C-alpha positions as CSV (number, residue, x, y, z in Angstrom):
1,X,58.1,146.7,77.2
2,X,55.5,145.3,79.6
3,X,51.9,144.5,78.7
4,X,50.8,147.2,81.1
5,X,53.0,149.8,79.4
6,X,51.7,148.8,76.0
7,X,48.1,149.1,77.2
8,X,48.9,152.5,78.7
9,X,50.4,153.7,75.4
10,X,47.2,152.7,73.6
11,X,45.2,154.7,76.1
12,X,47.0,157.9,75.5
13,X,44.5,160.5,74.2
14,X,44.4,161.6,70.6
15,X,45.9,165.0,70.0
16,X,42.7,166.6,68.9
17,X,40.8,165.2,71.9
18,X,43.3,166.5,74.4
19,X,43.3,169.9,72.7
20,X,39.5,170.0,72.9
21,X,39.6,169.2,76.6
22,X,42.4,171.8,77.2
23,X,40.3,174.4,75.3
24,X,37.7,174.3,78.0
25,X,40.2,175.7,80.5
26,X,41.3,178.9,78.8
27,X,41.2,181.0,75.7
28,X,44.4,179.9,73.9
29,X,44.1,179.6,70.1
30,X,43.7,176.2,68.4
31,X,47.3,176.1,67.1
32,X,48.7,176.6,70.6
33,X,46.4,173.9,72.1
34,X,47.4,171.4,69.4
35,X,51.1,172.2,70.0
36,X,50.8,171.9,73.8
37,X,48.8,168.7,73.5
38,X,51.4,167.1,71.2
39,X,54.1,168.0,73.6
40,X,52.3,166.6,76.6
41,X,51.5,163.3,74.8
42,X,55.1,163.0,73.6
43,X,56.4,163.4,77.2
44,X,53.9,160.8,78.5
45,X,54.9,158.3,75.7
46,X,58.6,158.8,76.4
47,X,58.0,158.1,80.1
48,X,56.1,154.9,79.4
49,X,58.7,153.7,77.0
50,X,61.4,154.3,79.7
51,X,59.5,152.1,82.1
52,X,57.9,154.8,84.2
53,X,54.4,154.4,85.6
54,X,51.5,155.8,83.7
55,X,50.4,159.3,84.7
56,X,47.2,161.0,83.6
57,X,47.6,164.0,81.4
58,X,46.1,167.1,83.0
59,X,44.1,169.1,80.5
60,X,44.4,172.2,82.6
61,X,48.2,172.0,82.5
62,X,48.0,171.6,78.7
63,X,45.9,174.8,78.6
64,X,48.5,176.7,80.7
65,X,51.2,175.4,78.4
66,X,49.2,176.6,75.4
67,X,48.8,180.0,77.0
68,X,52.6,180.2,77.6
69,X,53.2,179.5,73.9
70,X,51.4,182.7,73.0
71,X,53.9,184.8,75.0
72,X,55.9,187.0,72.8
73,X,59.7,186.3,72.8
74,X,60.5,190.0,73.4
75,X,58.7,191.0,76.6
76,X,58.7,193.8,79.2
77,X,60.6,192.9,82.4
78,X,61.1,194.6,85.7
79,X,64.8,195.6,86.1
80,X,65.7,195.1,89.8
81,X,69.4,194.6,89.1
82,X,70.5,198.2,89.9
83,X,72.3,198.3,86.5
84,X,70.8,201.5,84.9
85,X,71.9,200.9,81.3
86,X,71.6,197.1,81.3
87,X,72.6,195.9,77.8
88,X,70.8,192.6,78.2
89,X,67.6,194.3,79.3
90,X,67.5,196.9,76.5
91,X,69.7,199.7,77.9
92,X,67.9,203.0,78.3
93,X,64.2,203.0,78.9
94,X,62.5,205.7,76.8
95,X,61.0,208.9,78.2
96,X,57.2,209.3,77.9
97,X,57.8,212.0,75.3
98,X,59.7,209.5,73.2
99,X,57.0,206.9,73.5
100,X,54.4,209.4,72.4
101,X,56.5,210.3,69.4
102,X,56.8,206.7,68.4
103,X,53.1,206.1,68.7
104,X,52.3,209.2,66.7
105,X,54.3,208.0,63.7
106,X,54.0,204.2,64.1
107,X,50.3,203.8,63.6
108,X,50.1,205.5,60.2
109,X,52.1,207.3,57.6
110,X,54.7,209.9,58.3
111,X,56.8,212.4,56.4
112,X,59.9,210.2,56.8
113,X,61.3,211.1,53.3
114,X,58.9,213.7,52.2
115,X,59.4,217.5,52.3
116,X,56.1,218.9,53.5
117,X,57.0,222.5,52.5
118,X,58.2,221.7,49.0
119,X,55.7,218.9,48.4
120,X,58.4,216.5,47.1
121,X,60.8,213.8,48.1
122,X,62.9,214.7,51.1
123,X,65.6,213.1,53.3
124,X,65.1,211.2,56.5
125,X,68.5,212.5,57.7
126,X,67.1,216.0,58.1
127,X,64.7,215.2,60.9
128,X,67.2,215.2,63.8
129,X,70.3,216.6,62.2
130,X,69.8,220.3,63.1
131,X,68.8,219.5,66.7
132,X,71.7,217.0,67.2
133,X,74.2,219.5,65.8
134,X,72.9,222.4,67.8
135,X,73.0,220.5,71.1
136,X,76.6,219.4,70.5
137,X,77.9,222.7,69.1
138,X,78.6,221.0,65.7
139,X,78.2,222.2,62.2
140,X,76.3,219.1,61.1
141,X,75.1,215.7,62.2
142,X,73.8,212.4,60.8
143,X,72.3,209.3,62.6
144,X,72.7,205.6,61.9
145,X,71.3,202.6,63.7
146,X,74.0,202.2,66.4
147,X,77.5,203.5,67.4
148,X,79.2,200.4,65.9
149,X,77.6,201.3,62.6
150,X,78.7,204.9,63.1
151,X,82.3,203.8,63.5
152,X,82.2,201.5,60.5
153,X,80.7,204.2,58.3
154,X,83.1,206.9,59.4
155,X,86.2,204.8,58.8
156,X,84.9,203.5,55.5
157,X,84.1,207.1,54.3
158,X,87.2,208.8,55.6
159,X,90.0,206.2,55.4
160,X,89.2,203.2,53.2
161,X,92.4,201.6,51.8
162,X,94.5,204.1,53.9
163,X,96.1,204.2,57.3
164,X,94.4,205.1,60.6
165,X,96.6,206.0,63.6
166,X,95.4,204.8,67.0
167,X,97.0,204.6,70.4
168,X,97.6,201.0,71.7
169,X,95.9,202.0,74.9
170,X,92.7,202.6,72.9
171,X,92.4,199.4,70.9
172,X,89.5,198.3,73.0
173,X,86.8,195.7,72.9
174,X,83.5,197.4,73.6
175,X,81.4,194.2,73.9
176,X,79.9,191.5,71.7
177,X,83.4,191.0,70.0
178,X,83.4,194.6,68.8
179,X,87.1,195.2,68.7
180,X,88.6,198.3,67.2
181,X,91.3,196.5,65.1
182,X,88.6,194.3,63.6
183,X,86.3,197.2,62.8
184,X,89.2,198.9,61.1
185,X,89.8,195.8,59.0
186,X,86.1,195.5,58.2
187,X,86.2,199.2,57.0
188,X,89.2,198.3,54.8
189,X,91.5,200.6,56.7
190,X,95.1,199.8,57.8
191,X,95.8,200.1,61.5
192,X,98.9,201.9,62.7
193,X,99.4,201.4,66.4
194,X,101.4,204.0,68.3
195,X,102.6,204.4,71.9
196,X,102.2,201.8,74.6
197,X,99.2,200.4,76.5
198,X,99.5,203.0,79.3
199,X,101.4,206.0,77.7
200,X,100.9,207.5,74.3
201,X,102.3,211.0,73.5
202,X,101.5,213.4,70.7
203,X,105.0,212.8,69.3
204,X,104.0,209.1,68.8
205,X,101.3,210.2,66.4
206,X,103.6,212.6,64.6
207,X,106.2,209.9,63.9
208,X,103.5,207.5,62.6
209,X,102.1,209.9,59.9
210,X,103.1,208.9,56.4
211,X,102.0,209.3,52.8
212,X,99.2,206.7,53.3
213,X,97.8,208.2,56.6
214,X,94.2,209.4,56.4
215,X,92.9,209.7,59.9
216,X,94.0,210.2,63.5
217,X,91.5,208.2,65.7
218,X,90.9,208.6,69.4
219,X,88.7,206.0,71.2
220,X,87.3,206.9,74.6
221,X,87.8,204.1,77.1
222,X,84.1,204.2,78.2
223,X,83.9,200.7,79.6
224,X,87.0,200.4,81.7
225,X,89.4,202.8,83.5
226,X,93.2,203.0,83.3
227,X,95.0,204.5,86.3
228,X,98.5,204.9,87.5
229,X,101.4,205.7,85.2
230,X,99.4,206.9,82.2
231,X,99.5,209.5,79.5
232,X,97.5,210.3,76.4
233,X,97.2,213.0,73.8
234,X,94.1,215.1,74.1
235,X,91.5,215.4,71.4
236,X,92.5,219.0,70.9
237,X,96.1,218.0,70.3
238,X,95.1,215.4,67.8
239,X,92.8,217.9,66.0
240,X,95.6,220.5,65.7
241,X,98.1,217.9,64.4
242,X,95.6,216.5,61.9
243,X,94.8,219.9,60.6
244,X,98.4,220.8,60.2
245,X,99.1,217.6,58.2
246,X,96.0,217.7,56.1
247,X,94.4,214.7,57.8
248,X,91.0,214.0,59.3
249,X,90.5,213.6,63.0
250,X,87.9,211.6,64.9
251,X,86.9,210.7,68.4
252,X,84.7,207.7,69.2
253,X,83.1,208.6,72.5
254,X,81.2,205.4,72.9
255,X,78.7,206.2,75.7
256,X,78.3,209.9,74.8
257,X,77.2,212.2,77.6
258,X,75.3,215.3,76.6
259,X,75.2,216.7,80.2
260,X,78.1,219.1,80.9
261,X,80.8,217.7,83.3
262,X,79.7,220.1,86.0
263,X,76.2,218.6,86.0
264,X,77.6,215.1,86.0
265,X,79.7,215.9,89.1
266,X,76.6,217.4,90.8
267,X,74.9,214.1,90.4
268,X,77.9,212.4,92.2
269,X,79.1,210.8,88.9
270,X,82.6,210.8,87.5
271,X,82.9,213.4,84.8
272,X,82.8,211.9,81.3
273,X,84.0,214.1,78.4
274,X,80.8,215.6,77.1
275,X,80.0,215.5,73.4
276,X,80.0,219.3,73.2
277,X,83.4,219.6,74.8
278,X,84.8,217.0,72.4
279,X,83.4,218.8,69.4
280,X,84.8,222.1,70.7
281,X,88.3,220.5,70.8
282,X,88.3,220.9,67.0
283,X,88.2,217.4,65.8
284,X,86.4,216.8,62.5
285,X,84.1,214.1,63.7
286,X,82.6,212.7,67.0
287,X,80.4,209.6,67.3
288,X,78.5,208.2,70.2
289,X,75.5,206.0,71.2
290,X,71.9,207.1,71.6
291,X,70.9,204.5,74.1
292,X,73.5,204.9,76.7
293,X,74.2,208.1,78.7
294,X,72.0,210.1,76.3
295,X,69.1,207.9,77.4
296,X,67.4,207.5,74.0
297,X,66.8,204.8,71.5
298,X,69.5,202.6,70.0
299,X,71.3,204.9,67.5
300,X,74.7,206.0,66.4
301,X,75.0,209.8,66.3
302,X,77.8,211.4,64.3
303,X,78.4,215.2,64.7
304,X,81.2,217.4,63.3
305,X,82.3,219.4,60.4
306,X,79.7,219.9,57.6
307,X,82.1,218.7,54.8
308,X,82.9,215.5,56.8
309,X,79.2,214.7,57.5
310,X,78.4,215.2,53.9
311,X,80.9,212.5,52.9
312,X,79.3,210.1,55.4
313,X,75.8,210.9,54.1
314,X,76.7,210.2,50.5
315,X,78.6,206.9,51.3
316,X,77.0,203.7,49.9
317,X,77.0,202.2,53.4
318,X,74.6,204.9,54.6
319,X,71.6,203.2,53.1
320,X,72.4,199.9,54.9
321,X,72.9,201.7,58.3
322,X,70.2,204.3,58.2
323,X,67.7,204.5,61.1
324,X,63.9,203.9,60.7
325,X,61.1,206.3,61.5
326,X,60.6,204.9,65.1
327,X,64.2,205.6,66.0
328,X,64.2,209.0,64.6
329,X,60.9,209.9,66.3
330,X,62.2,208.7,69.7
331,X,65.6,210.3,69.3
332,X,64.1,213.7,68.3
333,X,61.8,213.7,71.3
334,X,64.7,212.7,73.7
335,X,67.0,215.4,72.3
336,X,64.1,217.8,72.7
337,X,64.1,217.2,76.4
338,X,67.7,218.3,76.6
339,X,67.0,221.4,74.5
340,X,64.1,222.3,76.8
341,X,66.2,221.8,80.0
342,X,64.0,218.8,80.9
343,X,66.7,216.1,80.9
344,X,65.5,214.8,84.3
345,X,62.5,213.4,82.4
346,X,64.9,211.0,80.6
347,X,64.4,207.8,82.7
348,X,68.1,206.7,82.7
349,X,69.2,210.1,83.9
350,X,66.4,210.2,86.4
351,X,67.6,206.8,87.8
352,X,71.2,208.0,88.0
353,X,70.1,211.3,89.7
354,X,67.7,209.7,92.3
355,X,68.8,210.9,95.8
356,X,69.8,208.1,98.3
357,X,67.1,209.1,100.7
358,X,64.5,208.6,98.0
359,X,65.9,205.2,97.2
360,X,65.7,204.1,100.8
361,X,62.1,205.3,101.1
362,X,61.3,203.4,97.8
363,X,62.9,200.2,99.2
364,X,61.0,200.5,102.4
365,X,57.7,200.9,100.5
366,X,58.5,197.7,98.6
367,X,59.3,195.8,101.7
368,X,56.1,197.0,103.4
369,X,54.2,195.5,100.5
370,X,55.6,192.0,101.1
371,X,54.5,189.5,103.8
372,X,56.2,189.9,107.1
373,X,59.7,188.5,107.0
374,X,59.8,188.1,103.3
375,X,62.3,190.9,102.6
376,X,64.8,193.1,104.4
377,X,65.9,196.6,103.3
378,X,69.7,196.6,102.9
379,X,72.2,199.1,101.4
380,X,73.9,198.2,98.2
381,X,75.8,199.6,95.2
382,X,74.3,200.2,91.8
383,X,76.2,200.6,88.5
384,X,75.7,202.7,85.4
385,X,76.2,199.8,83.0
386,X,76.0,199.8,79.2
387,X,79.8,200.3,78.9
388,X,79.6,203.7,80.6
389,X,81.2,205.2,83.7
390,X,82.9,202.0,84.9
391,X,84.3,203.6,88.1
392,X,81.0,205.3,89.1
393,X,80.0,204.5,92.7
394,X,76.3,204.6,93.1
395,X,75.1,203.9,96.6
396,X,71.6,202.5,96.6
397,X,69.1,200.4,98.6
398,X,67.6,197.0,97.9
399,X,65.2,194.5,99.4
400,X,67.0,191.3,100.1
401,X,64.5,188.5,99.8
402,X,64.3,185.7,102.4
403,X,64.8,182.2,101.0
404,X,66.9,180.2,98.6
405,X,68.3,182.8,96.2
406,X,68.5,180.5,93.1
407,X,64.9,179.3,93.5
408,X,63.6,182.8,94.1
409,X,65.4,184.1,91.1
410,X,64.0,181.3,88.8
411,X,60.5,181.9,90.1
412,X,60.6,185.7,89.6
413,X,62.0,185.2,86.1
414,X,59.0,183.0,85.3
415,X,56.5,185.6,86.6
416,X,53.9,187.0,84.2
417,X,56.0,190.2,84.0
418,X,59.5,188.7,84.7
419,X,61.6,190.2,87.4
420,X,65.4,190.3,87.1
421,X,67.3,190.8,90.3
422,X,70.9,190.0,91.3
423,X,72.3,187.5,93.7
424,X,74.9,188.8,96.2
425,X,76.4,186.7,98.9
426,X,73.7,184.0,98.5
427,X,70.8,186.5,98.7
428,X,68.5,187.7,96.0
429,X,68.6,191.5,96.0
430,X,66.0,193.8,94.3
431,X,67.8,197.1,93.8
432,X,65.2,199.9,93.6
433,X,67.4,202.4,91.7
434,X,66.1,200.7,88.5
435,X,62.6,200.2,89.7
436,X,60.1,203.1,89.3
437,X,57.6,204.0,92.0
438,X,54.8,203.0,89.5
439,X,56.4,199.5,89.3
440,X,56.5,198.8,93.1
441,X,53.1,197.2,93.4
442,X,53.7,195.0,90.4
443,X,57.1,194.0,91.8
444,X,55.6,193.2,95.2
445,X,52.9,191.0,93.6
446,X,55.5,189.1,91.6
447,X,57.5,188.4,94.8
448,X,54.3,187.1,96.6
449,X,53.5,184.9,93.6
450,X,50.1,183.7,92.4
451,X,47.2,183.8,95.0
């Protein structure tokens, strides 16, 4: 190391002195200033040891780094991807009614497990059970913390150490390594595969039933589509067969649409089997997600026959999988919107239902808020996302930003409120289907950058 480098190392500021200087440039707490100062000094020291020229450490830059350290890890972002139920971005945004319900019970105490009428201990499972069951036309319902948990609980309660019959065409991977065969094994069930990938008949299930069979399981292919030379047994057929043989029957719907198929088609969406229609098929149990097509919080909802739900509620796993008060509050408020015929207030459904003309007008308002030539309104295609409606075609509009897409993408992700868009054909698109009118000004400001 040269004498000049050695001298420069000696002249590096003390951590506390640099933190003091940085403190004059902002309001970051002392711990953040110390951490940022240490990091800046360490970088400068490493550069000098590597033979690079000495560079003065900027106290204002240290202050900015300290402020950044205070940012929470989980943050609000602007979703301009056009993916309505974006799993990486938290899936369904909650309705104002759900947010109000969370705030109402979060800041103090609540009757989570207290019966106000009897004045004694109650059950958390009663808060949304009746409403869930009523909306789905079921005898009873119970809620856990997500649909994977719902599947595990149901299999463990109904078929542990026994056989579960499933079509080969329904042994799906939902995401995050959630594979039906592995979940069956985790629940201590024995898988019996029937049929082929593309064709499974009722007779295949009949032949597979034996002395150890406990459950006939149907898994809805909610995250991919199979077309062509296909055949499958219906939920009603499986329910009838299971009843005749003294077995349980279950349908894992995955995404779980509460809207009737006629309303789904009216929105220009492919018709998913609704929860109510699936319950009406006669199966003992149906499970589905709360944060996908329902548009509520993350939850797994199980509806079906009262005797079956009672077995689930009394299973030892129930305590490990039960939802908290915030989930229950948000779910009850979201279900209440369906009950009241106000489902268009559910943000995910509102995004799916937005007319194309309204999307174009929104994109033009966004473009008008940018500097001249910064963005161009272009047609594009949105997706439902979240492992739901994989073949849905959702025409939309976006603002295609001028400039290097990768650099723009990185800059927007670093904005005070990060913006997540998508790159298509070398251009960064901001799809307005997943941007609300109230977010347009904030999005335009992020594109323009600091002033």
